[in-house]
C-alpha positions as a Markdown table, in Angstrom:
| # | Residue | x | y | z |
|---|---|---|---|---|
| 1 | Met | 88.3 | 69.8 | 22.1 |
| 2 | Thr | 90.9 | 67.4 | 23.6 |
| 3 | Gly | 90.0 | 67.3 | 27.3 |
| 4 | Phe | 93.4 | 68.8 | 28.0 |
| 5 | Thr | 93.3 | 70.6 | 31.3 |
| 6 | Ile | 95.3 | 73.5 | 32.6 |
| 7 | Ser | 95.0 | 74.0 | 36.3 |
| 8 | Glu | 95.6 | 77.7 | 37.3 |
| 9 | Leu | 96.0 | 79.7 | 40.5 |
| 10 | Ala | 97.2 | 83.2 | 41.3 |
| 11 | Ala | 100.7 | 83.4 | 42.7 |
| 12 | Gly | 103.5 | 85.9 | 43.0 |
| 13 | Gly | 101.5 | 88.7 | 41.3 |
| 14 | Gly | 100.7 | 86.6 | 38.2 |
| 15 | Arg | 99.2 | 83.3 | 37.0 |
| 16 | Leu | 100.8 | 80.0 | 37.7 |
| 17 | Ala | 99.6 | 76.8 | 36.2 |
| 18 | Leu | 100.3 | 73.1 | 35.6 |
| 19 | Cys | 99.2 | 70.6 | 33.0 |
| 20 | Pro | 100.0 | 67.3 | 31.4 |
| 21 | Met | 102.5 | 67.1 | 28.5 |
| 22 | Pro | 101.0 | 68.3 | 25.2 |
| 23 | Gly | 100.5 | 65.3 | 23.1 |
| 24 | Arg | 99.9 | 62.9 | 25.9 |
| 25 | Gly | 96.3 | 62.3 | 24.8 |
| 26 | Gly | 97.3 | 62.0 | 21.2 |
| 27 | Asp | 96.5 | 65.5 | 20.1 |
| 28 | Tyr | 99.7 | 67.5 | 20.3 |
| 29 | Ala | 98.4 | 70.3 | 18.1 |
| 30 | Gly | 95.2 | 70.7 | 20.1 |
| 31 | Asp | 97.1 | 70.6 | 23.4 |
| 32 | Leu | 99.6 | 73.2 | 22.1 |
| 33 | Ala | 96.7 | 75.4 | 21.0 |
| 34 | Ala | 95.2 | 75.1 | 24.5 |
| 35 | Ile | 98.6 | 76.2 | 26.0 |
| 36 | Leu | 98.9 | 79.1 | 23.6 |
| 37 | Gly | 95.3 | 80.1 | 24.4 |
| 38 | Trp | 96.1 | 80.2 | 28.1 |
| 39 | Gly | 98.9 | 82.6 | 27.3 |
| 40 | Pro | 102.1 | 81.7 | 29.2 |
| 41 | Ser | 105.1 | 83.9 | 28.9 |
| 42 | Leu | 107.3 | 81.0 | 30.2 |
| 43 | Val | 106.9 | 77.2 | 30.2 |
| 44 | Leu | 108.8 | 74.9 | 32.5 |
| 45 | Thr | 109.2 | 71.3 | 31.2 |
| 46 | Met | 109.9 | 68.9 | 34.0 |
| 47 | Ala | 109.6 | 65.8 | 31.8 |
| 48 | Thr | 112.5 | 63.9 | 30.3 |
| 49 | Gly | 113.6 | 63.9 | 26.7 |
| 50 | Pro | 112.5 | 60.3 | 26.1 |
| 51 | Glu | 109.0 | 61.3 | 27.5 |
| 52 | Leu | 108.8 | 64.2 | 25.1 |
| 53 | Ala | 109.8 | 62.0 | 22.2 |
| 54 | Ala | 107.3 | 59.3 | 23.1 |
| 55 | Met | 104.4 | 61.9 | 23.2 |
| 56 | Gly | 105.5 | 63.6 | 20.0 |
| 57 | Ala | 106.4 | 66.8 | 21.8 |
| 58 | Leu | 110.1 | 67.1 | 20.9 |
| 59 | Gly | 109.2 | 70.3 | 19.0 |
| 60 | Leu | 107.7 | 72.0 | 22.0 |
| 61 | Ser | 110.7 | 74.3 | 22.6 |
| 62 | Gly | 110.7 | 75.5 | 19.0 |
| 63 | Asp | 106.9 | 75.9 | 18.9 |
| 64 | Leu | 107.1 | 78.1 | 22.0 |
| 65 | Ala | 110.1 | 80.1 | 20.8 |
| 66 | Ala | 108.4 | 80.8 | 17.5 |
| 67 | Arg | 105.7 | 82.6 | 19.5 |
| 68 | Gly | 108.1 | 84.4 | 21.9 |
| 69 | Ile | 107.4 | 82.2 | 24.9 |
| 70 | Gly | 110.4 | 81.4 | 27.1 |
| 71 | Trp | 111.2 | 77.7 | 27.9 |
| 72 | His | 113.3 | 76.0 | 30.5 |
| 73 | His | 113.9 | 72.2 | 30.4 |
| 74 | Leu | 114.5 | 70.8 | 33.9 |
| 75 | Pro | 114.1 | 67.0 | 33.3 |
| 76 | Val | 113.4 | 64.8 | 36.3 |
| 77 | Ala | 112.5 | 61.1 | 36.1 |
| 78 | Asp | 108.8 | 60.2 | 36.7 |
| 79 | Phe | 108.0 | 60.3 | 40.4 |
| 80 | Gly | 111.5 | 61.8 | 41.0 |
| 81 | Ala | 112.5 | 65.0 | 42.8 |
| 82 | Asp | 116.1 | 65.5 | 41.7 |
| 83 | Ser | 118.3 | 65.5 | 38.7 |
| 84 | Ala | 121.6 | 67.1 | 37.7 |
| 85 | Ala | 119.6 | 69.3 | 35.2 |
| 86 | Leu | 117.2 | 70.4 | 38.0 |
| 87 | Arg | 120.1 | 71.3 | 40.4 |
| 88 | Glu | 121.9 | 73.2 | 37.6 |
| 89 | Gly | 118.9 | 74.9 | 36.1 |
| 90 | Trp | 116.5 | 75.7 | 38.9 |
| 91 | Gly | 118.1 | 79.0 | 39.9 |
| 92 | Ala | 117.8 | 80.6 | 36.4 |
| 93 | Ala | 114.4 | 79.0 | 35.8 |
| 94 | Ser | 113.1 | 80.2 | 39.1 |
| 95 | Gln | 114.4 | 83.7 | 38.7 |
| 96 | Ala | 112.8 | 83.9 | 35.2 |
| 97 | Ala | 109.5 | 82.5 | 36.5 |
| 98 | Arg | 109.4 | 84.9 | 39.5 |
| 99 | Ala | 110.1 | 87.8 | 37.2 |
| 100 | Glu | 107.3 | 86.8 | 34.8 |
| 101 | Leu | 104.9 | 86.4 | 37.8 |
| 102 | Ala | 105.9 | 89.7 | 39.3 |
| 103 | Ala | 105.1 | 91.4 | 36.0 |
| 104 | Gly | 101.6 | 89.9 | 36.1 |
| 105 | Arg | 102.2 | 87.2 | 33.4 |
| 106 | Gly | 101.6 | 83.5 | 33.3 |
| 107 | Val | 104.0 | 80.7 | 34.0 |
| 108 | Leu | 103.1 | 77.1 | 33.1 |
| 109 | Ala | 104.8 | 73.9 | 34.3 |
| 110 | His | 104.2 | 70.5 | 32.8 |
| 111 | Cys | 105.5 | 67.0 | 33.2 |
| 112 | Leu | 104.0 | 63.9 | 31.7 |
| 113 | Gly | 100.8 | 63.7 | 33.8 |
| 114 | Gly | 100.7 | 67.2 | 35.1 |
| 115 | Cys | 100.9 | 66.1 | 38.8 |
| 116 | Gly | 104.1 | 65.2 | 40.5 |
| 117 | Arg | 107.0 | 67.0 | 38.9 |
| 118 | Ser | 105.1 | 69.9 | 37.6 |
| 119 | Gly | 103.3 | 70.2 | 41.0 |
| 120 | Met | 106.6 | 70.3 | 42.8 |
| 121 | Ala | 107.9 | 73.1 | 40.5 |
| 122 | Val | 104.7 | 75.1 | 41.0 |
| 123 | Leu | 104.7 | 74.5 | 44.7 |
| 124 | Arg | 108.4 | 75.6 | 44.9 |
| 125 | Leu | 107.6 | 78.9 | 43.1 |
| 126 | Met | 104.7 | 79.5 | 45.5 |
| 127 | Val | 107.0 | 79.0 | 48.4 |
| 128 | Glu | 109.7 | 81.2 | 46.9 |
| 129 | Ala | 107.0 | 83.9 | 46.4 |
| 130 | Gly | 106.5 | 83.8 | 50.2 |
| 131 | Glu | 103.7 | 81.3 | 50.8 |
| 132 | Ala | 104.0 | 78.8 | 53.7 |
| 133 | Pro | 104.7 | 75.3 | 52.2 |
| 134 | Glu | 101.8 | 73.5 | 53.8 |
| 135 | Ala | 99.3 | 76.2 | 53.0 |
| 136 | Ala | 100.6 | 76.5 | 49.5 |
| 137 | Leu | 100.3 | 72.8 | 48.9 |
| 138 | Ala | 96.7 | 72.8 | 50.2 |
| 139 | Arg | 95.9 | 75.7 | 47.9 |
| 140 | Leu | 97.6 | 74.0 | 44.9 |
| 141 | Arg | 95.6 | 70.8 | 45.5 |
| 142 | Val | 92.3 | 72.7 | 45.4 |
| 143 | Val | 93.0 | 73.3 | 41.7 |
| 144 | Arg | 95.0 | 70.1 | 41.0 |
| 145 | Pro | 94.4 | 67.4 | 43.6 |
| 146 | Cys | 97.2 | 65.1 | 42.3 |
| 147 | Ala | 99.8 | 67.8 | 42.6 |
| 148 | Val | 103.1 | 66.7 | 44.3 |
| 149 | Glu | 103.0 | 62.9 | 44.4 |
| 150 | Thr | 105.8 | 62.0 | 46.6 |
| 151 | Glu | 107.3 | 63.1 | 49.9 |
| 152 | Ala | 110.6 | 63.8 | 48.2 |
| 153 | Gln | 108.8 | 66.1 | 45.8 |
| 154 | Arg | 107.1 | 67.9 | 48.7 |
| 155 | Leu | 110.4 | 68.3 | 50.6 |
| 156 | Trp | 112.2 | 69.6 | 47.5 |
| 157 | Ala | 109.5 | 72.2 | 46.9 |
| 158 | Ala | 109.4 | 73.3 | 50.6 |
| 159 | Arg | 113.1 | 74.3 | 50.6 |
Protein backbone atom coordinates (compact mmCIF):
# COMPACT_ATOMS: atom_id res chain seq x y z
CA MET A 1 0.00 0.00 0.00
CA THR A 2 1.41 3.37 -1.01
CA GLY A 3 -0.49 5.81 1.19
CA PHE A 4 -1.89 7.29 -2.02
CA THR A 5 -5.16 9.05 -1.13
CA ILE A 6 -8.17 9.71 -3.31
CA SER A 7 -10.56 12.24 -1.75
CA GLU A 8 -14.13 11.71 -2.98
CA LEU A 9 -17.49 13.45 -2.74
CA ALA A 10 -20.84 13.16 -4.47
CA ALA A 11 -21.53 15.81 -7.09
CA GLY A 12 -23.66 16.22 -10.19
CA GLY A 13 -25.24 12.79 -9.78
CA GLY A 14 -21.93 10.93 -9.68
CA ARG A 15 -18.61 10.70 -7.85
CA LEU A 16 -16.06 13.49 -8.05
CA ALA A 17 -12.57 13.14 -6.58
CA LEU A 18 -9.08 14.56 -6.47
CA CYS A 19 -5.69 13.07 -5.74
CA PRO A 20 -1.96 13.67 -6.12
CA MET A 21 -0.16 12.71 -9.29
CA PRO A 22 0.41 9.00 -9.63
CA GLY A 23 4.10 8.37 -9.06
CA ARG A 24 4.63 11.34 -6.77
CA GLY A 25 5.49 9.03 -3.89
CA GLY A 26 7.72 6.86 -6.05
CA ASP A 27 5.18 4.11 -6.82
CA TYR A 28 3.52 4.91 -10.14
CA ALA A 29 2.20 1.36 -10.60
CA GLY A 30 0.68 1.26 -7.11
CA ASP A 31 -0.87 4.70 -7.49
CA LEU A 32 -2.27 3.80 -10.90
CA ALA A 33 -3.75 0.64 -9.37
CA ALA A 34 -5.43 2.78 -6.70
CA ILE A 35 -6.88 5.07 -9.37
CA LEU A 36 -8.13 2.11 -11.40
CA GLY A 37 -9.61 0.60 -8.24
CA TRP A 38 -11.51 3.81 -7.60
CA GLY A 39 -12.99 3.41 -11.06
CA PRO A 40 -13.00 6.74 -12.88
CA SER A 41 -14.57 7.01 -16.30
CA LEU A 42 -12.69 10.29 -16.87
CA VAL A 43 -9.45 11.76 -15.50
CA LEU A 44 -8.52 15.45 -15.63
CA THR A 45 -4.77 16.10 -15.44
CA MET A 46 -4.09 19.65 -14.28
CA ALA A 47 -0.30 19.16 -13.97
CA THR A 48 2.25 20.22 -16.58
CA GLY A 49 4.17 17.94 -18.92
CA PRO A 50 7.46 18.47 -17.07
CA GLU A 51 5.74 17.53 -13.78
CA LEU A 52 4.38 14.34 -15.38
CA ALA A 53 7.88 13.54 -16.67
CA ALA A 54 9.53 14.19 -13.31
CA MET A 55 7.15 11.78 -11.54
CA GLY A 56 7.38 9.05 -14.17
CA ALA A 57 3.76 9.57 -15.21
CA LEU A 58 4.14 10.44 -18.90
CA GLY A 59 2.41 7.17 -19.76
CA LEU A 60 -0.73 8.01 -17.78
CA SER A 61 -2.84 8.93 -20.79
CA GLY A 62 -1.99 5.66 -22.52
CA ASP A 63 -2.49 3.62 -19.36
CA LEU A 64 -5.96 5.14 -18.96
CA ALA A 65 -6.86 4.81 -22.65
CA ALA A 66 -5.90 1.12 -22.59
CA ARG A 67 -8.64 0.66 -19.98
CA GLY A 68 -11.26 2.76 -21.75
CA ILE A 69 -10.91 5.74 -19.38
CA GLY A 70 -11.20 9.23 -20.86
CA TRP A 71 -8.48 11.79 -20.25
CA HIS A 72 -8.16 15.55 -20.62
CA HIS A 73 -4.83 17.34 -20.10
CA LEU A 74 -5.35 20.90 -18.89
CA PRO A 75 -1.86 21.90 -17.71
CA VAL A 76 -1.58 24.85 -15.34
CA ALA A 77 1.62 25.89 -13.55
CA ASP A 78 1.86 24.97 -9.86
CA PHE A 79 -0.15 27.45 -7.74
CA GLY A 80 -1.54 28.88 -10.99
CA ALA A 81 -5.14 29.34 -12.09
CA ASP A 82 -4.81 29.99 -15.81
CA SER A 83 -3.13 28.75 -18.96
CA ALA A 84 -3.82 28.74 -22.67
CA ALA A 85 -4.49 24.98 -22.46
CA LEU A 86 -7.03 25.51 -19.67
CA ARG A 87 -8.80 28.32 -21.53
CA GLU A 88 -8.93 26.29 -24.74
CA GLY A 89 -9.77 22.92 -23.20
CA TRP A 90 -12.04 23.58 -20.23
CA GLY A 91 -15.27 23.71 -22.22
CA ALA A 92 -14.87 20.22 -23.70
CA ALA A 93 -13.42 18.77 -20.49
CA SER A 94 -16.23 20.24 -18.39
CA GLN A 95 -18.91 19.02 -20.77
CA ALA A 96 -17.44 15.51 -20.73
CA ALA A 97 -17.07 15.53 -16.93
CA ARG A 98 -20.61 16.75 -16.32
CA ALA A 99 -21.96 14.06 -18.67
CA GLU A 100 -20.04 11.34 -16.79
CA LEU A 101 -21.27 12.66 -13.44
CA ALA A 102 -24.88 12.89 -14.67
CA ALA A 103 -24.62 9.23 -15.72
CA GLY A 104 -23.58 8.32 -12.17
CA ARG A 105 -19.94 7.69 -13.00
CA GLY A 106 -16.69 8.89 -11.45
CA VAL A 107 -14.52 11.82 -12.50
CA LEU A 108 -11.05 12.21 -10.98
CA ALA A 109 -8.86 15.32 -11.13
CA HIS A 110 -5.20 15.40 -10.18
CA CYS A 111 -2.32 17.83 -10.20
CA LEU A 112 1.03 17.31 -8.49
CA GLY A 113 -0.05 17.45 -4.85
CA GLY A 114 -3.79 16.94 -5.28
CA CYS A 115 -4.70 20.28 -3.73
CA GLY A 116 -4.67 23.55 -5.67
CA ARG A 117 -5.14 22.94 -9.37
CA SER A 118 -7.11 19.72 -8.99
CA GLY A 119 -9.14 21.40 -6.26
CA MET A 120 -10.03 24.31 -8.50
CA ALA A 121 -11.18 21.91 -11.25
CA VAL A 122 -13.32 19.91 -8.82
CA LEU A 123 -14.75 23.09 -7.30
CA ARG A 124 -15.58 24.47 -10.76
CA LEU A 125 -17.42 21.26 -11.65
CA MET A 126 -19.37 21.47 -8.39
CA VAL A 127 -20.34 25.07 -9.18
CA GLU A 128 -21.27 24.16 -12.76
CA ALA A 129 -23.48 21.41 -11.31
CA GLY A 130 -25.42 24.09 -9.43
CA GLU A 131 -23.72 24.39 -6.05
CA ALA A 132 -23.06 27.80 -4.53
CA PRO A 133 -19.30 28.49 -4.69
CA GLU A 134 -18.63 29.09 -0.98
CA ALA A 135 -20.79 26.15 0.16
CA ALA A 136 -19.15 23.92 -2.44
CA LEU A 137 -15.66 24.96 -1.30
CA ALA A 138 -16.56 24.24 2.32
CA ARG A 139 -17.91 20.82 1.35
CA LEU A 140 -14.82 20.08 -0.75
CA ARG A 141 -12.48 21.04 2.09
CA VAL A 142 -14.21 18.55 4.38
CA VAL A 143 -12.76 15.74 2.24
CA ARG A 144 -9.57 17.55 1.12
CA PRO A 145 -8.63 20.44 3.46
CA CYS A 146 -5.88 21.74 1.15
CA ALA A 147 -8.20 22.01 -1.89
CA VAL A 148 -7.93 25.31 -3.76
CA GLU A 149 -4.73 26.96 -2.55
CA THR A 150 -4.91 30.48 -3.96
CA GLU A 151 -7.47 33.24 -4.32
CA ALA A 152 -6.97 33.16 -8.10
CA GLN A 153 -7.88 29.46 -8.11
CA ARG A 154 -10.98 30.14 -6.02
CA LEU A 155 -12.06 32.97 -8.32
CA TRP A 156 -11.54 30.84 -11.45
CA ALA A 157 -13.60 28.02 -9.97
CA ALA A 158 -16.42 30.31 -8.88
CA ARG A 159 -17.10 31.61 -12.41
